[in-house]
ROSE-4610 file (N, C-alpha, C; in Angstrom, 1 decimal, always signed):
// ROSE-4610
residu = [M/M/M/K/K/K/A/A/A/F/F/F/A/A/A/T/T/T/F/F/F/V/V/V/L/L/L/S/S/S/T/T/T/L/L/L/A/A/A/L/L/L/S/S/S/T/T/T/H/H/H/A/A/A/Q/Q/Q/M/M/M/T/T/T/A/A/A/T/T/T/D/D/D/C/C/C/Q/Q/Q/H/H/H/L/L/L/T/T/T/N/N/N/A/A/A/A/A/A/Q/Q/Q/G/G/G/I/I/I/M/M/M/K/K/K/L/L/L/R/R/R/Q/Q/Q/E/E/E/G/G/G/A/A/A/A/A/A/Y/Y/Y/D/D/D/Q/Q/Q/L/L/L/K/K/K/M/M/M/E/E/E/T/T/T/T/T/T/K/K/K/I/I/I/I/I/I/N/N/N/I/I/I/Q/Q/Q/Q/Q/Q/Q/Q/Q/K/K/K/I/I/I/F/F/F/V/V/V/K/K/K/L/L/L/L/L/L/D/D/D/D/D/D/A/A/A/F/F/F/Q/Q/Q/T/T/T/P/P/P/M/M/M/L/L/L/Q/Q/Q/D/D/D/P/P/P/Q/Q/Q/Q/Q/Q/K/K/K/A/A/A/Q/Q/Q/T/T/T/I/I/I/T/T/T/D/D/D/F/F/F/S/S/S/Q/Q/Q/K/K/K/Y/Y/Y/Q/Q/Q/T/T/T/T/T/T/C/C/C/A/A/A/Q/Q/Q]
num = [1/1/1/2/2/2/3/3/3/4/4/4/5/5/5/6/6/6/7/7/7/8/8/8/9/9/9/10/10/10/11/11/11/12/12/12/13/13/13/14/14/14/15/15/15/16/16/16/17/17/17/18/18/18/19/19/19/20/20/20/21/21/21/22/22/22/23/23/23/24/24/24/25/25/25/26/26/26/27/27/27/28/28/28/29/29/29/30/30/30/31/31/31/32/32/32/33/33/33/34/34/34/35/35/35/36/36/36/37/37/37/38/38/38/39/39/39/40/40/40/41/41/41/42/42/42/43/43/43/44/44/44/45/45/45/46/46/46/47/47/47/48/48/48/49/49/49/50/50/50/51/51/51/52/52/52/53/53/53/54/54/54/55/55/55/56/56/56/57/57/57/58/58/58/59/59/59/60/60/60/61/61/61/62/62/62/63/63/63/64/64/64/65/65/65/66/66/66/67/67/67/68/68/68/69/69/69/70/70/70/71/71/71/72/72/72/73/73/73/74/74/74/75/75/75/76/76/76/77/77/77/78/78/78/79/79/79/80/80/80/81/81/81/82/82/82/83/83/83/84/84/84/85/85/85/86/86/86/87/87/87/88/88/88/89/89/89/90/90/90/91/91/91/92/92/92/93/93/93/94/94/94/95/95/95/96/96/96/97/97/97/98/98/98/99/99/99/100/100/100]
x = [+0.8/+0.0/+0.9/+2.0/+2.9/+3.4/+3.8/+4.3/+3.2/+2.0/+0.9/+0.7/+0.8/+0.6/+1.7/+2.9/+4.0/+3.8/+3.2/+2.8/+1.8/+0.8/-0.2/+0.4/+1.3/+2.0/+2.8/+3.5/+4.3/+3.4/+2.3/+1.3/+0.8/+0.4/-0.2/+0.9/+2.1/+3.1/+3.2/+2.8/+2.9/+1.7/+0.7/-0.6/-1.0/+0.0/-0.4/+0.3/-0.2/+0.3/-0.8/-0.4/-1.4/-2.4/-2.0/-2.9/-2.9/-4.0/-4.1/-4.3/-3.4/-3.5/-4.3/-4.6/-5.3/-4.5/-3.2/-2.3/-2.4/-2.4/-2.5/-3.8/-4.9/-6.2/-6.2/-5.5/-5.4/-4.6/-3.6/-2.8/-3.7/-4.4/-5.3/-6.4/-6.9/-7.9/-7.3/-6.1/-5.4/-5.2/-4.8/-4.6/-5.8/-6.9/-8.2/-8.6/-8.4/-8.7/-7.9/-6.6/-5.7/-6.1/-6.5/-6.8/-8.1/-9.1/-10.3/-10.1/-9.2/-8.9/-8.3/-7.3/-6.7/-7.8/-8.7/-9.8/-10.6/-11.0/-11.9/-11.1/-9.8/-9.0/-8.7/-9.2/-9.0/-7.9/-7.2/-6.1/-6.6/-5.7/-6.1/-5.8/-6.8/-6.7/-5.4/-5.1/-3.9/-2.6/-2.6/-1.4/-1.2/-2.3/-2.2/-1.9/-2.5/-2.2/-0.8/-0.2/+1.2/+2.1/+1.6/+2.4/+2.5/+1.5/+1.5/+2.7/+3.3/+4.4/+5.6/+5.6/+6.7/+6.6/+5.5/+5.3/+5.9/+6.8/+7.5/+6.6/+5.9/+5.1/+3.8/+3.6/+2.4/+1.1/+1.1/-0.1/-0.4/+0.6/+0.4/-0.1/+0.4/-0.1/-1.6/-2.0/-3.4/-4.3/-3.9/-4.7/-4.8/-3.7/-3.7/-4.6/-4.5/-5.4/-6.8/-7.1/-8.5/-9.0/-8.2/-8.6/-8.9/-8.0/-8.1/-9.4/-9.6/-10.8/-12.1/-12.1/-13.2/-13.4/-12.4/-12.5/-13.0/-12.6/-13.0/-14.4/-15.1/-16.5/-17.3/-16.7/-17.4/-17.1/-18.1/-17.8/-17.2/-16.4/-15.9/-17.0/-16.9/-18.0/-17.5/-18.4/-18.0/-18.1/-19.1/-19.4/-18.4/-17.7/-16.6/-17.1/-18.3/-18.9/-19.2/-19.7/-19.9/-18.6/-17.6/-16.3/-15.8/-15.8/-15.3/-16.1/-17.4/-18.2/-17.9/-17.7/-17.3/-16.0/-15.0/-13.7/-13.8/-14.6/-14.8/-15.5/-16.6/-17.3/-16.5/-15.7/-14.8/-13.8/-13.2/-12.2/-12.8/-14.0/-14.7/-15.2/-15.5/-15.9/-14.7/-13.5/-12.4/-12.0/-12.2/-11.9/-12.9/-14.2/-15.2/-14.9/-14.5/-14.2/-13.0/-12.0/-10.8/-11.0/-11.8/-12.0/-12.8/-13.4/-14.3/-13.5]
y = [-1.2/+0.0/+1.2/+1.2/+2.4/+2.7/+1.7/+1.9/+2.5/+2.1/+2.7/+4.1/+4.5/+5.9/+6.7/+6.2/+6.9/+7.1/+6.1/+6.3/+7.4/+7.4/+8.5/+9.8/+9.9/+11.2/+11.7/+10.8/+11.1/+11.5/+10.8/+11.0/+12.4/+12.8/+14.1/+15.2/+14.9/+15.9/+16.4/+15.5/+15.8/+16.6/+16.7/+17.2/+18.6/+19.4/+20.7/+21.8/+22.1/+23.2/+24.3/+25.5/+26.6/+26.3/+25.8/+25.4/+23.9/+23.3/+21.9/+21.3/+20.5/+19.8/+18.5/+17.9/+16.6/+15.6/+15.6/+14.7/+15.0/+16.3/+16.7/+16.2/+16.3/+15.9/+14.4/+13.6/+12.2/+11.8/+12.6/+12.3/+12.6/+13.7/+14.0/+12.9/+12.5/+11.4/+10.1/+9.8/+8.6/+8.8/+10.0/+10.2/+10.1/+10.6/+10.5/+9.0/+8.3/+6.9/+6.1/+6.4/+5.8/+6.1/+7.4/+7.8/+7.1/+7.0/+6.4/+4.9/+4.3/+2.9/+2.7/+3.5/+3.4/+3.6/+4.5/+4.7/+3.5/+2.9/+1.7/+0.5/+0.5/-0.6/-0.4/+0.7/+0.9/+1.8/+2.4/+3.3/+4.4/+4.7/+5.7/+7.1/+8.0/+9.4/+10.1/+9.9/+10.6/+10.1/+8.8/+8.2/+8.8/+8.9/+9.5/+11.0/+11.7/+13.1/+13.4/+12.5/+12.6/+12.5/+11.7/+11.5/+12.8/+13.7/+15.0/+15.9/+15.6/+16.4/+16.2/+15.1/+14.8/+15.6/+16.3/+17.1/+18.5/+18.9/+20.2/+21.4/+21.2/+22.3/+22.4/+23.6/+23.8/+23.6/+24.0/+23.8/+22.3/+21.6/+20.1/+19.5/+20.0/+19.5/+19.8/+21.0/+21.4/+20.6/+20.3/+19.4/+18.0/+17.5/+16.1/+16.1/+17.1/+17.1/+17.3/+18.0/+18.2/+16.8/+16.1/+14.7/+13.8/+13.9/+13.1/+13.4/+14.7/+15.2/+14.7/+14.9/+14.5/+13.0/+12.2/+10.7/+10.3/+10.9/+10.5/+10.9/+11.7/+12.0/+10.7/+9.8/+8.6/+7.5/+6.8/+5.7/+4.5/+3.8/+2.5/+1.5/+0.8/-0.1/-1.5/-2.5/-3.9/-4.6/-4.3/-5.0/-4.7/-5.7/-5.4/-4.6/-4.9/-4.2/-2.7/-2.5/-1.1/-0.3/-1.0/-0.4/+0.0/-0.9/-0.6/+0.5/+0.5/+1.6/+3.0/+2.9/+4.2/+4.7/+3.9/+4.3/+4.9/+4.2/+4.7/+6.1/+6.2/+7.4/+8.6/+8.3/+9.3/+9.9/+9.0/+9.4/+10.1/+9.7/+10.3/+11.7/+11.9/+13.2/+14.2/+13.8/+14.7/+14.8/+13.8/+13.9/+14.9/+14.8/+15.7/+17.2/+17.4/+18.7/+19.3/+18.5/+18.9/+19.3/+18.6/+18.8/+20.1/+20.6/+21.8/+23.0]
z = [+0.0/+0.0/+0.0/+0.7/+0.7/-0.7/-1.4/-2.8/-3.6/-3.4/-4.2/-3.8/-2.6/-2.1/-2.7/-2.8/-3.4/-4.9/-5.6/-7.0/-7.1/-6.3/-6.4/-6.2/-5.2/-5.0/-6.2/-6.8/-8.0/-9.1/-9.3/-10.3/-10.2/-8.9/-8.6/-8.9/-8.6/-8.8/-10.3/-11.2/-12.6/-13.0/-12.2/-12.7/-12.2/-11.7/-11.1/-11.9/-13.0/-13.8/-13.8/-14.1/-14.2/-15.3/-16.4/-17.5/-17.6/-17.3/-17.3/-18.7/-19.1/-20.4/-20.3/-21.4/-21.3/-20.5/-20.7/-19.9/-18.5/-18.1/-16.7/-16.1/-16.9/-16.4/-16.2/-17.0/-16.9/-15.6/-15.4/-14.1/-12.9/-12.9/-11.8/-11.6/-12.7/-12.7/-12.1/-12.5/-12.0/-10.5/-10.1/-8.6/-7.9/-8.4/-7.7/-7.6/-8.6/-8.6/-7.6/-7.5/-6.5/-5.1/-4.9/-3.5/-3.1/-3.9/-3.5/-3.4/-4.2/-4.0/-2.6/-2.3/-0.9/+0.2/+0.0/+0.9/+1.1/+0.0/+0.0/+0.5/+0.5/+1.0/+2.5/+3.1/+4.5/+5.0/+4.0/+4.4/+5.4/+6.3/+7.3/+6.8/+7.0/+6.6/+7.0/+8.3/+8.9/+8.2/+7.9/+7.3/+5.9/+5.1/+3.8/+3.8/+4.8/+4.9/+5.2/+6.0/+6.4/+5.1/+4.2/+2.9/+2.1/+2.4/+1.6/+2.0/+3.2/+3.6/+2.8/+2.0/+1.1/-0.2/-0.4/-1.6/-1.4/-2.2/-1.9/-2.4/-3.5/-4.1/-3.3/-2.7/-1.9/-2.6/-3.9/-4.7/-4.9/-5.1/-5.2/-3.9/-2.8/-1.5/-1.3/-1.7/-1.5/-2.4/-3.6/-4.4/-3.8/-3.4/-2.8/-1.6/-0.7/+0.5/+0.1/-0.9/-1.4/-1.9/-2.6/-3.0/-1.8/-0.9/+0.4/+1.1/+1.3/+2.0/+1.3/+0.0/-0.8/-0.7/-0.9/-0.8/+0.5/+1.6/+2.9/+3.3/+2.4/+2.6/+2.3/+1.5/+1.1/+2.1/+2.6/+3.5/+2.8/+3.7/+3.2/+2.9/+1.8/+1.4/+1.6/+1.7/+1.9/+0.6/-0.2/-1.5/-2.5/-3.1/-4.1/-5.3/-5.8/-6.9/-6.6/-5.4/-5.0/-4.8/-4.3/-4.2/-5.5/-6.5/-7.8/-8.5/-8.3/-8.9/-8.2/-6.9/-6.2/-6.7/-6.9/-7.3/-8.7/-9.6/-11.0/-10.9/-10.2/-10.1/-9.6/-8.6/-8.0/-9.0/-9.7/-10.7/-11.9/-12.3/-13.4/-13.0/-11.7/-11.3/-11.5/-11.2/-11.4/-12.8/-13.6/-15.0/-15.7/-15.3/-15.8/-15.4/-14.1/-13.6/-14.3/-14.5/-15.1/-16.5/-17.2/-18.7/-19.0/-18.0/-18.2/-18.3]
């Protein structure tokens, strides 16, 4: 799980430019997907938030914390199909928002 969190952090680091490109939006979508996956797997909020301290760029930190806060508004689910759908819906929400 720690390796996956590191991947999410590095993915997010690529996605915070003043002008978001299609590639940047895809990175953000991937980060959102990864964060919700961690949430649904039972990752602790405090542990994930602590990972944000490794991000040097303050704008990137803010985006990551926003994703965390948003993901943790959703309860952990037990049903695998519901988990998968929740992960998909969460990432699509950010994809749609970014593309606008």
